[in-house]
C-alpha positions, -999 to +999 in steps of 0.1 A: -208+345+459-234+318+455-233+297+485-252+268+475-226+260+451-195+270+471-209+252+498-218+219+478-186+217+465-167+219+499-191+194+516-186+170+487-149+176+487-151+181+448-116+196+434-121+228+414-106+258+403-122+290+407-110+320+387-118+352+405-115+388+392-102+413+416-134+430+419-147+397+432-118+388+450-117+419+474-158+417+478-152+377+488-120+379+504-128+359+538-149+334+519-127+328+493-096+323+519-114+295+536-120+280+504-085+282+489-072+267+522-087+236+512-062+212+495-088+206+465-094+240+458-072+263+432-080+301+427-068+316+394-067+349+381-096+364+358-084+401+355-093+427+378-120+443+369-134+415+345-134+441+315-151+419+288-131+426+258-096+430+272-085+423+232-095+461+229-072+475+253-037+487+250-007+461+261-003+481+289-037+480+297-041+441+294-010+435+314-024+459+340-056+440+344-038+405+349-011+422+372-037+442+394-052+409+402-021+393+415-019+409+451-057+402+460-054+367+449-016+364+466-030+376+497-059+352+500-036+324+485+001+328+495+012+326+462+011+343+426-018+329+401-003+305+374-035+305+351-053+330+338-088+330+319-099+359+298-134+373+308-164+361+283-132+343+265-124+373+243-089+378+232-067+380+201-033+369+196-019+402+207-037+399+244-026+366+247+008+372+239+006+400+263-007+377+293+015+347+282+046+375+287+037+378+324+042+343+328+006+329+328-010+300+311-043+308+295-069+285+300-103+285+288-135+260+289-145+231+263-180+244+260-198+268+275-224+255+300-250+287+294-252+289+330-256+328+328-287+327+308-314+338+333-340+318+308-323+281+312-341+262+333-320+237+359-329+209+339-316+225+305-284+231+321-282+195+332-291+178+300-268+201+281-238+195+304-238+158+306-244+159+268-215+177+259-192+164+287-159+145+277-131+129+295-106+155+300-127+185+294-130+215+315-165+230+328-174+261+332-200+271+359-205+308+380-203+308+413-209+347+413-243+349+416-246+346+376-252+311+372-286+313+382-295+275+381-259+263+387-266+256+425-298+235+413-282+215+384-249+212+397-255+182+423-272+158+393-245+168+372-217+155+390-239+126+402-243+120+365-209+123+355-196+101+384-219+073+375-201+077+340-167+072+353-158+108+354-137+118+381-134+158+389-095+174+395-085+208+395-070+227+366-033+225+374-038+186+380-055+181+344-027+201+325 
């Protein structure tokens, strides 16, 4: 876990929703439990193994990816997740139905921040996010170590958006 991001969000009490895969949840169980105990943090389902193209799996495999992550997340939060985010945002109508049939609401982002790009500078990340942000938008950043410049850019992004009148909420509050 990128502790620069987690510590910043916790210290500043910025509400956020963290979509965790089962693999990530098992590796970061203790830290996720600390974060999930905070009243402004929500932990949700991002599949068990983070299979990038769930639309290519059978219905049983798709549902297995979702159900397989319920127990690790419930052990951390004390509740079954309500929201699901497809890895990479890749899905089709059948995959969407398979997940929704399990009682989940599928939610993605308003625009890709681009933070997993190793070549994206903190300045470009900052500019791209503040230029594309709109009221009611859902921002996406990676806390799993693959948001290479997110820790450096996030404080400035938050400061600028707050100056523009934005406030931050958990996904369940937005929806």
